N, C-alpha and C positions, 0 to 999 in steps of 0.2 A: 093313303099311307099314314097320314097324320092321325086320322081317327083310330087306326089300328094301334099306332104307337101310344096315343093318349090312353086307350083302354088298357094296354099292358102296364103303363106307368102308374095308372090309377088302380091297378090290381083288380080290374073288371074283366077277368079272363072269360067268364061265362058269356060275355057279350060278343066275343070274337067271332063266333059262328054266325051271328046275325049281321055282321058288317060286310059290305061288299068287298070282294077281292079286287085290288087295283088292276087296271088294264095294262099297266106298265110299272116298272120299278128301276132303280139305279143298280147297276152291277159293274164289276171290274172285269174288263175284257181284253183279249188280244184280237187282232184283226187279220183275216186271211190274206188281205192284200199287202201286209207288211212283213210276211215271213222271211223275206230276203233282206230286211233292213240292216242286219248285222253281218252280212256277208263280208268276209275278209277281216273282221274285227276280232282280236284275241279274246279268248273266253272271258277273262276277268274284266275286260273293258266293255263287254256287252251290258247295257244299262236298262234294267227293268223300268226305270222311270220314263223311258222313251216309248216303250211298247205296251205298257199297261194303261188302259183308258177307263174312265168312268162314264158309261153310256146309259141311255134310257133303253130298257129291254122290254119287249112285249112279253107279258106273263104267259108262260107256256100252258098248253092244255093239260089238264090233270087226268091221268089214266088210272086203270085198275091197279090196286096195290100200291098206290103212290100217295104222297102228301106234299102240300105246299106249306112252307114254314116261313114265318116272319123272322128274319135273322137279326138278332140283337148284336151279336159279335161273332167274329171269325178269327182266323190266325193264319200265319204264313208257314208253309212247308216248302221243302226243297222242290217238290213237284210243281209248285207255282213258279218258283225261280226258273226251273227248266222250261216250263211253258212260255214264260216271258222272254226268254232268250232263244227260243225255238231250237233247243237242244234236248236230246240228240237228234230228234226229228220234230217238225211242227206237229202239234196235237190235232190239227185239222184232219190228218189221216185217220186218227182214232175216231173222230166224230163221223167221218164219211163211212167208215166200215160199220160202225154202230148203226148209223142211219139206214143201212141196207138190210138190217135184220128183221124189221117189221114196219108196218105203216106208222105205228105210234112212235117207234124209235127214230123215224125220219125227222122228228122235231129237233133232234140234237145236231143234225147236219146243217150248220148255219155258217155264214161268212164271218161270224164272231164266235168267240168262246168265252163264256162266263166262268171264271176260274174259282178255285178255292175248295179245299177238302176238309174243312172244319166248320162247325157252327154251334151256337147255342141260341135258342129262340123259342117261339111259340107256334104251335100248329095252327094254321089258318083253315085248311080244308083237307079232307081225306077223300081218296077215290073209292070206287066200288070195291068191296071185299076187305076193307080195312076195318077191323073191329077192336084192336088193342089201343088205338089212339083216337083222340077226338079234338076238335077245335078248342083252343085254350090250354092244352097241355104244354107244360114247360119241358123242353127236350134239348138233348144234344144229339149229334148224328155222327156215326162212324162212316167211313168212306167206301165200304164195300158195296158195290152195285151188282146185284145178281138176282136173276129170276128163277133159277133152279129148274129150268126145263130140260137140262141135260142130266143123265144119270151120274156123270162124273163128279158132280158137286155134292151129292147127298151124303157122302162120308165126311167130306171137308169142303165147304163152299169155295175155298180158295183154289180148289182144283177144277172148278166148273169151267167149261170151255168158253162161256160167255160172261165170265167174271171181269168186272172193270172197276177202276178207281174213280169214284164220283168226283167231278170237278177237275179231273185230269184227262180221263178217257171218256167222260161224258160231259155234256153241257149243263148249264144252269147250276153252277156250283155255289159255294157258301160265302164268297166275298161279294156280297150283294144284299139288298134289302129283303129279297124273297129268294128262296131256294126250292128246287124240285128234287125230292128224294124218294127212294123206295121206303115204304113203311117199315120194312125190316132193317132199316138203317137207324131207326130212332131208339133212343134210350133216355131214361129219366135224367133231367138236369140235377146235379148235386145241389141240395138245398142251401148249403152253407157258402156257396161260391157266388161271386159276381158273374155277370154275363161273360166278360172277357176272360175271366179265370176258367169258367166252365167250358168255354169254346176251345181253349188252347191244348188240352191233353189229347183229344180224340185220335188223330192219326198217329202221332208218335208214341203215345202211351200204349195203344193197342198193338202197334208194330213191335215195340220193345217187349210187351208181354208175350206175344207169340214167339218172338225170336229167342227170348231168354228163358221164360218160365214154362211155356206150353210143351206138351209131349210132341207137338208138331215142330218144335224148335229144339233148343238145347236141353230142355227138361232139367233145369237147374235144381240142385238139391242143397240142403244145408251143408256148409263147410266147403263148398266148391270155391276155388280161386278163379275169379272172373276178371279177365283183362278187358277193360272198356275203353275203346278209342273215343275221343271227343266227349269225355265224361261230363262236361258241363253244358253240352249243347242240347239241341232239341231231343234227339234220340237218347244220347248218352246220359242225360240227367235222369231220365226215367229208368234206364237200365241200372244206374247206380242205386236208385231208390229201391228197385225190385231186388237187387242183390242184397242190400242191407236188410230190407224187410223180410227176405226169405232165408236169412241166416247164412248167406254166402259171404265171401271175402273179396270185395272189389279192389282191383288195382286200376286206378283212374289215370288215364293218359290225357294230359291237357297241354295247352300251348302258351300259358302265361301264369304268373303268380296270382293274378286276379281270378283266373279260372280255377286254379288250385284251391284258393280260399273258398270258392263256392262249393267245391267238393267236400271240403272240411265242414262247412256249414250243414251239408246233408248228412254228415256222420262218417265219411270215408277217412281212413287214416293212411292208406298206402297210395301215394300219388307220384307220378312221373311227369315233370315238365319237359316235354320233348325238345322244346327250343333251348331251354337252359342246358340240357344235356348234349345238344348239338347233333342229334341223330341225323344221318344222311344215308337213307336206305338205298338210294340210287347214285351210282358213280356218274352216270350220264343218262341220256334218254333211253338207251338200249340195255344198260347193264346195272344190275343191283350189286350191293356190297354185302356179302355174307358175314364179313367181319363186324359190320354194324348190327346185323341180326343177333350175332353172338353177344355183342356188348349190351344190346337191349335185353336179351335173355338174362345176362348176368345181373343187370340192375333189378329185374323182376325178382330174381331169387334172393338178392340182398334184402329186399323189402319183405318177402314172404317167409324168410327163414329157410330158404333152399327149395321151395316148391315152385313148379311150373304151373301155368294156368290150366285148369280143367276145361275152361271155356274161354274162347276169344270172341268178344262181341264186335263183329266187323261191320263197318259201313263206309269208311273212306275209300276202300277199293284198291286201285292200282298202286298208290303210293305206299301202302302199308301191308298189302296182302302177303307178300313174300315173308316179311317179318312175322306176321301172324301165324302162318303155317309153321315156321321154324320154332317159335317159342311155346306153342301149345305142348302140353305134356304128352307122353306116350299114351295112346288111346284117347287123347283129348279131342275136343270138338271146336271147329271154327265155324261159327254160324254167321251168315252174311246176308245183308239186305242193302240195296242201293250201292252206289259207287261214286261218291261225290268228287273223288280225285281222278276218276277214269274207269272205264268199264272193262278194259282188257287187262285181266289179272295175270301176273306171272309169278310162279313159285317153283322151288326145287322139289320135284315130286318124291325124291328119295326120303325127305323128311316126313312126307305124308304116308307113303306106302310102307316103308320099313318100320315105321313107328305106329302103324295102325290107327292113324288119326282120321277124322271124318270132317268133310266140308258139307254143311247143310245150307241150302238156300231157303230164305224165309221172306215172305212177301205179305205185308199188312197182317190181317187177322180175319178169322171167321166171326160170325155174329156172337157165338158163345164166348170166344176169347175177348172180343171187344166189350161185351157185357161184363165179364169178370173184371177186366181192367177198369171199366167205369165204376163198378161196384166198389173197388178198392179206393178210388177217388172219393166216392160218396161217403165211405166209412172213415175217411181221414187217415188211411194207411199209406196212401201215396198222394203227393201234393202237386198242384200246378207249378210251372216254372216260368211264369210270365215275367219278363224283365222290362218290357216297354210296350206301349200301346199307341197306335196311330188311328186317326180318323180314316174313313173309307177313301176320302179324296187323296190321301197320302199313301195309299197301298203300294205304289211304285217305290217310294222311299223305304217302306217296310221290307219289301222284297229285295231291294238293293242292299239293305243292311245284312240280310241273310246271305245273299250272294257273295258279299265281300267279307263274310265272317266277322262282322262288327257287332254281332249280337251275343247274348247269353241266353240259354234256355229257349223260350218261345217268344216270338213277337206277335202281339195281338192286334186286331183291327176292330174298331167300333163300326158297326153297320147302321142299324136303327138306333141303338143306344146313344143318347145325346151326350153322355159323359161316363167316365169310369165309376165303378163302385156301386152300380145298381144291380138289382136282381137277387139279393141275398134274402132267403126265406127263414133261415135258422141261424140267428145271430149268436145264440148261446153256444151252439156247437162250433161255430166259426171262431169264437173267442178262444176256444181251447187249442186251435191250430193256427191262429193268425200269423204268428212269427214264422212258421214253416211255409205258409202260403206266400208270404212276402219276401222270402230270403233271396230271391233273384231280382227283386225290384231295385232299380237305380244302379245296377252293376254295369 
């Protein structure tokens, strides 16, 4: 592993293909024999620092259409948090099901799960049939794992019956020194970014692009009023940038003055601090409060000059979904991915059906959407939102920060990279955007 790292740091990438692939590497895992460790523990008290381990992992066999990547940096997503606290179900059920699909897929059915759905690194080896990538290529990876053997996925790969999220529903993810990916997950690393910056956008940037911009999502247009929940967080910070970059009008919902200031730094002007306003959309565990929906809608119209949202960018789920359906304009769209506050959504259907609103489910992105989202990063139109970076050994702490909502933007993790700030190839282009790249730092 050290020889590989030395070659990368010395910019001797042509030598990578001649170096032996290590028989094992360090990776962040959860263990199958610990899935019951949080039984009876309240959701917020489940601690990823107890369940995430750094283990020595045997390097998996490389199959057709696959690549092994030396991971310089990765990042934390909510799916890693869910994996670490074994909610809503332990991910070993995903690995077992995947393992039954083919002899090669059986590699993934292990008593450990190497987690992580982001990476930036260097290709070590490619399997048979891979022509677009070679050892030494600097890459990032999106997290859609799909082989396209089903006809269902050929119009949109996200509809494929065997579509999976790498590092969540597959093994050998990106929070490790080496990762196993499909070659059609790879994309060029933006040359002006460090390893940790390049690793951080992948999942959330692609997810926000499909959810908000793509024809498969809300198909945002210029002038749309877009209500964005958690606008300074991992997903919301990219949605805010896409709205501003695409000529829309974001209404950013945040939970503190600090987060409001981050949105202003991104260029947003219409901001609602939900804690300062004291919104309580639920009277109790069973009943929502429509009066609070109305008060929230009134606040939005005060900011927009009387306009309701054309699009509501939803991801909190249970806590906010009733309000989201209510405030969307007549004929408007509520586009949802994830449910960080709960999966069972309740809303008053009268406001949906009688006002011809639409609810669209959106899940990650297909390769084209991920490629377009990464291209915008590479061209300096959209910027990383890294606020803090941890070493691999402290991944549990990084995941706990996200679980407890102590973070802003994205939390990065150094895997092979010995320090932050490495990997920049285009310093001149970086200098043009460095303030925007760093606007989440230290917040």
